[in-house]
FIKOLZA-1660 file (N, C-alpha, C; in steps of 0.1 Angstrom, whole numbers, plus 5000, padded with zeros to 4 digits):
% residues 137
   i   px   py   pz ch aa at
   1 7492 2266 3910  A  X  N
   1 7494 2276 3900  A  X CA
   1 7499 2269 3887  A  X  C
   2 7490 2267 3878  A  X  N
   2 7493 2260 3865  A  X CA
   2 7496 2271 3854  A  X  C
   3 7507 2270 3848  A  X  N
   3 7511 2279 3837  A  X CA
   3 7500 2281 3827  A  X  C
   4 7495 2269 3822  A  X  N
   4 7485 2269 3812  A  X CA
   4 7472 2277 3816  A  X  C
   5 7468 2275 3829  A  X  N
   5 7456 2282 3833  A  X CA
   5 7458 2297 3835  A  X  C
   6 7470 2300 3839  A  X  N
   6 7474 2315 3840  A  X CA
   6 7473 2321 3826  A  X  C
   7 7479 2315 3817  A  X  N
   7 7479 2320 3803  A  X CA
   7 7465 2320 3797  A  X  C
   8 7457 2310 3801  A  X  N
   8 7443 2310 3796  A  X CA
   8 7436 2321 3802  A  X  C
   9 7438 2324 3815  A  X  N
   9 7431 2335 3822  A  X CA
   9 7435 2348 3816  A  X  C
  10 7448 2350 3813  A  X  N
  10 7453 2362 3806  A  X CA
  10 7446 2364 3793  A  X  C
  11 7446 2354 3785  A  X  N
  11 7441 2354 3771  A  X CA
  11 7426 2357 3772  A  X  C
  12 7419 2349 3780  A  X  N
  12 7404 2351 3780  A  X CA
  12 7400 2364 3786  A  X  C
  13 7406 2369 3796  A  X  N
  13 7403 2382 3802  A  X CA
  13 7406 2393 3792  A  X  C
  14 7417 2392 3785  A  X  N
  14 7421 2402 3775  A  X CA
  14 7410 2403 3765  A  X  C
  15 7406 2391 3760  A  X  N
  15 7395 2391 3749  A  X CA
  15 7382 2396 3755  A  X  C
  16 7379 2392 3768  A  X  N
  16 7367 2397 3774  A  X CA
  16 7366 2412 3775  A  X  C
  17 7378 2418 3777  A  X  N
  17 7379 2433 3778  A  X CA
  17 7380 2440 3764  A  X  C
  18 7381 2431 3754  A  X  N
  18 7382 2436 3740  A  X CA
  18 7395 2442 3737  A  X  C
  19 7406 2437 3744  A  X  N
  19 7419 2442 3741  A  X CA
  19 7427 2433 3732  A  X  C
  20 7434 2439 3723  A  X  N
  20 7442 2432 3714  A  X CA
  20 7456 2429 3721  A  X  C
  21 7463 2420 3715  A  X  N
  21 7476 2417 3720  A  X CA
  21 7485 2429 3719  A  X  C
  22 7483 2437 3708  A  X  N
  22 7491 2449 3706  A  X CA
  22 7488 2459 3717  A  X  C
  23 7475 2461 3721  A  X  N
  23 7471 2470 3731  A  X CA
  23 7476 2466 3745  A  X  C
  24 7476 2453 3748  A  X  N
  24 7482 2448 3760  A  X CA
  24 7497 2451 3760  A  X  C
  25 7504 2449 3749  A  X  N
  25 7518 2452 3749  A  X CA
  25 7520 2466 3752  A  X  C
  26 7512 2475 3746  A  X  N
  26 7513 2490 3749  A  X CA
  26 7511 2493 3763  A  X  C
  27 7501 2487 3769  A  X  N
  27 7498 2489 3784  A  X CA
  27 7509 2484 3793  A  X  C
  28 7516 2474 3788  A  X  N
  28 7527 2468 3796  A  X CA
  28 7541 2475 3793  A  X  C
  29 7541 2483 3782  A  X  N
  29 7553 2490 3778  A  X CA
  29 7563 2480 3772  A  X  C
  30 7558 2470 3765  A  X  N
  30 7567 2460 3759  A  X CA
  30 7563 2459 3744  A  X  C
  31 7572 2452 3737  A  X  N
  31 7570 2450 3722  A  X CA
  31 7558 2439 3721  A  X  C
  32 7551 2440 3710  A  X  N
  32 7540 2431 3707  A  X CA
  32 7545 2417 3706  A  X  C
  33 7556 2415 3700  A  X  N
  33 7562 2401 3699  A  X CA
  33 7565 2395 3713  A  X  C
  34 7569 2404 3722  A  X  N
  34 7572 2399 3735  A  X CA
  34 7559 2395 3742  A  X  C
  35 7549 2403 3740  A  X  N
  35 7536 2400 3746  A  X CA
  35 7530 2387 3741  A  X  C
  36 7531 2385 3728  A  X  N
  36 7527 2373 3722  A  X CA
  36 7534 2360 3728  A  X  C
  37 7546 2362 3731  A  X  N
  37 7554 2351 3738  A  X CA
  37 7548 2348 3752  A  X  C
  38 7543 2359 3759  A  X  N
  38 7537 2357 3772  A  X CA
  38 7525 2348 3771  A  X  C
  39 7517 2350 3761  A  X  N
  39 7505 2341 3760  A  X CA
  39 7508 2328 3753  A  X  C
  40 7520 2326 3748  A  X  N
  40 7523 2314 3741  A  X CA
  40 7529 2303 3751  A  X  C
  41 7530 2291 3746  A  X  N
  41 7536 2280 3754  A  X CA
  41 7551 2283 3757  A  X  C
  42 7558 2290 3748  A  X  N
  42 7572 2292 3750  A  X CA
  42 7575 2303 3760  A  X  C
  43 7566 2312 3763  A  X  N
  43 7568 2323 3772  A  X CA
  43 7566 2322 3786  A  X  C
  44 7566 2310 3792  A  X  N
  44 7563 2308 3806  A  X CA
  44 7572 2317 3815  A  X  C
  45 7585 2317 3812  A  X  N
  45 7593 2325 3821  A  X CA
  45 7591 2340 3820  A  X  C
  46 7584 2344 3809  A  X  N
  46 7582 2359 3807  A  X CA
  46 7569 2363 3815  A  X  C
  47 7561 2354 3819  A  X  N
  47 7548 2358 3826  A  X CA
  47 7551 2362 3840  A  X  C
  48 7559 2355 3848  A  X  N
  48 7561 2357 3862  A  X CA
  48 7567 2371 3866  A  X  C
  49 7577 2376 3859  A  X  N
  49 7582 2389 3863  A  X CA
  49 7571 2401 3861  A  X  C
  50 7561 2398 3852  A  X  N
  50 7552 2408 3849  A  X CA
  50 7538 2406 3854  A  X  C
  51 7536 2396 3863  A  X  N
  51 7523 2392 3867  A  X CA
  51 7515 2403 3873  A  X  C
  52 7521 2411 3882  A  X  N
  52 7514 2422 3888  A  X CA
  52 7509 2432 3878  A  X  C
  53 7518 2435 3868  A  X  N
  53 7514 2445 3858  A  X CA
  53 7503 2439 3849  A  X  C
  54 7504 2427 3846  A  X  N
  54 7494 2420 3837  A  X CA
  54 7480 2420 3845  A  X  C
  55 7481 2417 3857  A  X  N
  55 7468 2416 3865  A  X CA
  55 7462 2430 3866  A  X  C
  56 7470 2441 3868  A  X  N
  56 7465 2454 3868  A  X CA
  56 7459 2458 3855  A  X  C
  57 7466 2455 3844  A  X  N
  57 7461 2458 3830  A  X CA
  57 7448 2451 3828  A  X  C
  58 7446 2439 3833  A  X  N
  58 7434 2432 3831  A  X CA
  58 7423 2434 3841  A  X  C
  59 7426 2444 3850  A  X  N
  59 7417 2447 3861  A  X CA
  59 7413 2435 3870  A  X  C
  60 7424 2427 3873  A  X  N
  60 7422 2415 3881  A  X CA
  60 7432 2416 3893  A  X  C
  61 7428 2410 3904  A  X  N
  61 7437 2409 3915  A  X CA
  61 7448 2398 3911  A  X  C
  62 7459 2398 3917  A  X  N
  62 7469 2388 3915  A  X CA
  62 7464 2374 3918  A  X  C
  63 7456 2373 3928  A  X  N
  63 7450 2360 3932  A  X CA
  63 7441 2355 3921  A  X  C
  64 7433 2364 3915  A  X  N
  64 7424 2360 3904  A  X CA
  64 7432 2355 3892  A  X  C
  65 7443 2362 3889  A  X  N
  65 7452 2359 3878  A  X CA
  65 7458 2345 3880  A  X  C
  66 7462 2341 3892  A  X  N
  66 7468 2328 3893  A  X CA
  66 7458 2317 3896  A  X  C
  67 7445 2321 3896  A  X  N
  67 7435 2310 3896  A  X CA
  67 7428 2308 3909  A  X  C
  68 7428 2317 3919  A  X  N
  68 7421 2316 3931  A  X CA
  68 7406 2319 3927  A  X  C
  69 7397 2309 3927  A  X  N
  69 7384 2311 3922  A  X CA
  69 7376 2321 3929  A  X  C
  70 7378 2322 3942  A  X  N
  70 7370 2332 3950  A  X CA
  70 7373 2347 3945  A  X  C
  71 7386 2349 3941  A  X  N
  71 7390 2362 3937  A  X CA
  71 7385 2366 3923  A  X  C
  72 7380 2357 3915  A  X  N
  72 7375 2360 3902  A  X CA
  72 7361 2366 3902  A  X  C
  73 7354 2365 3913  A  X  N
  73 7341 2371 3915  A  X CA
  73 7341 2386 3914  A  X  C
  74 7334 2392 3905  A  X  N
  74 7335 2407 3903  A  X CA
  74 7331 2414 3916  A  X  C
  75 7321 2408 3923  A  X  N
  75 7317 2415 3936  A  X CA
  75 7328 2415 3946  A  X  C
  76 7336 2404 3947  A  X  N
  76 7347 2404 3956  A  X CA
  76 7358 2414 3951  A  X  C
  77 7360 2415 3938  A  X  N
  77 7370 2425 3933  A  X CA
  77 7365 2439 3937  A  X  C
  78 7352 2442 3935  A  X  N
  78 7347 2455 3939  A  X CA
  78 7349 2458 3954  A  X  C
  79 7346 2447 3962  A  X  N
  79 7348 2449 3977  A  X CA
  79 7363 2451 3980  A  X  C
  80 7372 2444 3973  A  X  N
  80 7386 2446 3975  A  X CA
  80 7391 2460 3971  A  X  C
  81 7386 2465 3960  A  X  N
  81 7389 2478 3956  A  X CA
  81 7383 2489 3965  A  X  C
  82 7371 2487 3970  A  X  N
  82 7365 2496 3980  A  X CA
  82 7373 2496 3993  A  X  C
  83 7377 2485 3997  A  X  N
  83 7385 2484 4010  A  X CA
  83 7399 2491 4008  A  X  C
  84 7405 2489 3996  A  X  N
  84 7417 2496 3993  A  X CA
  84 7415 2511 3993  A  X  C
  85 7405 2516 3986  A  X  N
  85 7402 2530 3985  A  X CA
  85 7399 2536 3999  A  X  C
  86 7392 2528 4007  A  X  N
  86 7389 2533 4021  A  X CA
  86 7402 2534 4029  A  X  C
  87 7411 2524 4027  A  X  N
  87 7424 2524 4034  A  X CA
  87 7432 2536 4029  A  X  C
  88 7432 2539 4017  A  X  N
  88 7440 2550 4011  A  X CA
  88 7434 2563 4017  A  X  C
  89 7421 2565 4017  A  X  N
  89 7415 2577 4023  A  X CA
  89 7419 2579 4037  A  X  C
  90 7418 2568 4045  A  X  N
  90 7422 2568 4059  A  X CA
  90 7437 2572 4061  A  X  C
  91 7445 2567 4053  A  X  N
  91 7459 2570 4053  A  X CA
  91 7462 2585 4050  A  X  C
  92 7454 2590 4040  A  X  N
  92 7456 2604 4036  A  X CA
  92 7451 2613 4047  A  X  C
  93 7440 2609 4054  A  X  N
  93 7436 2617 4065  A  X CA
  93 7446 2617 4077  A  X  C
  94 7452 2605 4079  A  X  N
  94 7462 2604 4090  A  X CA
  94 7474 2612 4086  A  X  C
  95 7478 2612 4074  A  X  N
  95 7489 2620 4069  A  X CA
  95 7487 2635 4071  A  X  C
  96 7474 2639 4068  A  X  N
  96 7471 2654 4069  A  X CA
  96 7472 2657 4084  A  X  C
  97 7467 2648 4093  A  X  N
  97 7468 2651 4107  A  X CA
  97 7482 2652 4112  A  X  C
  98 7491 2643 4107  A  X  N
  98 7505 2644 4110  A  X CA
  98 7512 2656 4105  A  X  C
  99 7508 2661 4093  A  X  N
  99 7513 2673 4087  A  X CA
  99 7509 2685 4096  A  X  C
 100 7497 2685 4101  A  X  N
 100 7492 2696 4109  A  X CA
 100 7500 2696 4122  A  X  C
 101 7502 2684 4128  A  X  N
 101 7510 2683 4140  A  X CA
 101 7524 2688 4138  A  X  C
 102 7530 2684 4127  A  X  N
 102 7544 2689 4124  A  X CA
 102 7544 2704 4123  A  X  C
 103 7534 2710 4116  A  X  N
 103 7533 2725 4116  A  X CA
 103 7532 2731 4129  A  X  C
 104 7524 2725 4138  A  X  N
 104 7523 2731 4152  A  X CA
 104 7536 2729 4159  A  X  C
 105 7543 2718 4158  A  X  N
 105 7556 2716 4164  A  X CA
 105 7566 2726 4159  A  X  C
 106 7566 2728 4146  A  X  N
 106 7576 2738 4141  A  X CA
 106 7573 2752 4146  A  X  C
 107 7560 2756 4147  A  X  N
 107 7557 2769 4153  A  X CA
 107 7562 2770 4168  A  X  C
 108 7560 2759 4175  A  X  N
 108 7564 2759 4189  A  X CA
 108 7579 2760 4190  A  X  C
 109 7586 2753 4181  A  X  N
 109 7601 2753 4181  A  X CA
 109 7606 2768 4178  A  X  C
 110 7599 2774 4168  A  X  N
 110 7602 2788 4165  A  X CA
 110 7600 2797 4177  A  X  C
 111 7589 2795 4184  A  X  N
 111 7586 2803 4196  A  X CA
 111 7597 2801 4207  A  X  C
 112 7600 2788 4209  A  X  N
 112 7610 2785 4219  A  X CA
 112 7624 2790 4215  A  X  C
 113 7627 2790 4203  A  X  N
 113 7640 2796 4198  A  X CA
 113 7640 2811 4201  A  X  C
 114 7629 2817 4199  A  X  N
 114 7627 2831 4202  A  X CA
 114 7630 2834 4216  A  X  C
 115 7624 2825 4225  A  X  N
 115 7626 2827 4240  A  X CA
 115 7641 2825 4243  A  X  C
 116 7648 2816 4237  A  X  N
 116 7662 2814 4239  A  X CA
 116 7670 2826 4235  A  X  C
 117 7666 2831 4223  A  X  N
 117 7673 2844 4219  A  X CA
 117 7671 2855 4228  A  X  C
 118 7659 2856 4233  A  X  N
 118 7656 2867 4243  A  X CA
 118 7663 2865 4256  A  X  C
 119 7664 2853 4261  A  X  N
 119 7671 2849 4273  A  X CA
 119 7686 2853 4271  A  X  C
 120 7692 2849 4260  A  X  N
 120 7706 2852 4257  A  X CA
 120 7708 2867 4257  A  X  C
 121 7699 2874 4251  A  X  N
 121 7700 2889 4250  A  X CA
 121 7700 2895 4264  A  X  C
 122 7690 2890 4272  A  X  N
 122 7689 2895 4286  A  X CA
 122 7702 2892 4294  A  X  C
 123 7707 2879 4292  A  X  N
 123 7719 2875 4300  A  X CA
 123 7731 2884 4296  A  X  C
 124 7732 2887 4283  A  X  N
 124 7743 2895 4278  A  X CA
 124 7742 2909 4284  A  X  C
 125 7730 2915 4284  A  X  N
 125 7727 2928 4289  A  X CA
 125 7731 2929 4304  A  X  C
 126 7726 2919 4312  A  X  N
 126 7729 2918 4326  A  X CA
 126 7743 2917 4329  A  X  C
 127 7751 2909 4321  A  X  N
 127 7765 2908 4323  A  X CA
 127 7772 2921 4320  A  X  C
 128 7768 2928 4310  A  X  N
 128 7774 2941 4307  A  X CA
 128 7772 2951 4318  A  X  C
 129 7759 2951 4323  A  X  N
 129 7756 2960 4334  A  X CA
 129 7764 2956 4347  A  X  C
 130 7766 2943 4349  A  X  N
 130 7773 2939 4361  A  X CA
 130 7788 2943 4359  A  X  C
 131 7793 2941 4347  A  X  N
 131 7807 2945 4345  A  X CA
 131 7809 2960 4347  A  X  C
 132 7799 2968 4342  A  X  N
 132 7800 2983 4345  A  X CA
 132 7800 2986 4359  A  X  C
 133 7791 2979 4367  A  X  N
 133 7790 2982 4381  A  X CA
 133 7803 2978 4388  A  X  C
 134 7809 2967 4384  A  X  N
 134 7822 2962 4390  A  X CA
 134 7833 2972 4387  A  X  C
 135 7833 2978 4375  A  X  N
 135 7843 2988 4371  A  X CA
 135 7842 3000 4380  A  X  C
 136 7830 3004 4384  A  X  N
 136 7827 3016 4392  A  X CA
 136 7832 3014 4406  A  X  C
 137 7831 3002 4410  A  X  N
 137 7834 2999 4424  A  X CA
 137 7848 2999 4427  A  X  C
% end
């Protein structure tokens, strides 16, 4: 991971996308001067804390940003994005199934609580009847 190559990747990808330094600064939520330092020789320490944000803004994977040549292939990026979208869809479906299970369990808990309330009512009633019978005897 060479600082100069990372900065070169940032600069060239930004230009490829037709983004100005000002627009990149806006996308990252920082001042334009701060962004200019990121691309300059003096801003090496400023790149690392924002690498994920910069990669996202440039529509690159983090691997592509740091110079992994395989990751700079647009087809690989598309595959990576498709896999991530598939994973998110699967997780959403699993979450919906879990939510449905939670709803069924809550319904069952409510039913069982009703049974307990009924049992307590019946026990109280039987004890009262037993007490009355004992009083008569």
